[in-house]
C-alpha positions in Angstrom: 0.0 0.0 0.0 1.3 3.4 -1.0 -0.6 6.7 -0.7 0.0 10.4 -1.0 -2.2 12.7 1.0 -2.0 15.9 3.0 -0.8 15.6 6.6 -3.9 17.6 7.7 -6.4 15.2 6.2 -4.5 12.2 7.6 -4.4 13.7 11.1 -8.1 14.6 11.0 -9.0 11.1 9.9 -6.9 9.5 12.6 -8.3 11.7 15.3 -11.8 10.9 14.2 -11.5 7.1 14.3 -9.2 6.9 17.4 -12.3 7.4 19.5 -13.4 3.9 18.5 -10.3 2.3 20.0 -10.5 0.6 23.3 -7.7 -0.8 25.4 -10.2 -3.0 27.3 -10.1 -5.6 24.6 -7.2 -8.0 24.8 -6.9 -8.8 21.1 -4.2 -6.5 19.5 -6.1 -6.2 16.3 -8.8 -4.1 18.1 -6.1 -1.7 19.5 -5.3 -0.3 16.0 -6.6 1.5 13.0 -7.4 -0.2 9.8 -6.1 1.6 6.7 -7.5 0.5 3.3 -6.4 2.2 0.1 -8.5 1.5 -3.0 -8.6 2.5 -6.6 -11.2 5.3 -5.9 -8.5 7.6 -4.6 -9.8 7.5 -1.0 -8.3 5.9 2.1 -10.7 4.2 4.5 -9.8 4.4 8.2 -11.7 2.2 10.6 -11.5 1.4 14.3 -13.8 -0.5 16.7 -14.2 -1.6 20.3 -16.8 -4.2 19.4 -19.6 -2.0 20.6 -19.2 0.8 18.2 -17.2 1.2 15.0 -16.0 4.5 13.6 -14.9 4.9 10.0 -13.7 7.9 7.9 -12.7 8.4 4.3 -9.9 10.8 3.4 -8.9 11.9 -0.1 -5.5 10.6 -1.3 -3.6 9.7 -4.4 -3.4 5.9 -4.2 -0.2 4.7 -5.8 -0.6 1.1 -4.7 -3.7 -0.4 -3.2 -3.7 -2.5 0.0 -4.6 -2.6 3.6 -3.0 -2.7 7.0 -3.7 -2.3 10.7 -1.4 0.1 12.5 -1.4 -0.1 16.3 -2.6 3.1 18.0 0.5 3.3 20.1 2.6 3.9 17.0 0.3 6.6 15.7 
């Protein structure tokens, strides 16, 4: 996955979905943010605590499609 986007858009998207992350859940996959880059030149960000899920789309130039989960501690 490779994208080009503004730092402001990325930060706004991360701040939006971070509210859905919970440290109460022991599974590491739920302590991160899912990033999905598709051909539609948008990046989908998603986080959940199994009770609520928050997603956000940010505009980006998608050079290479893909998806990954990045732990919230790193972000």
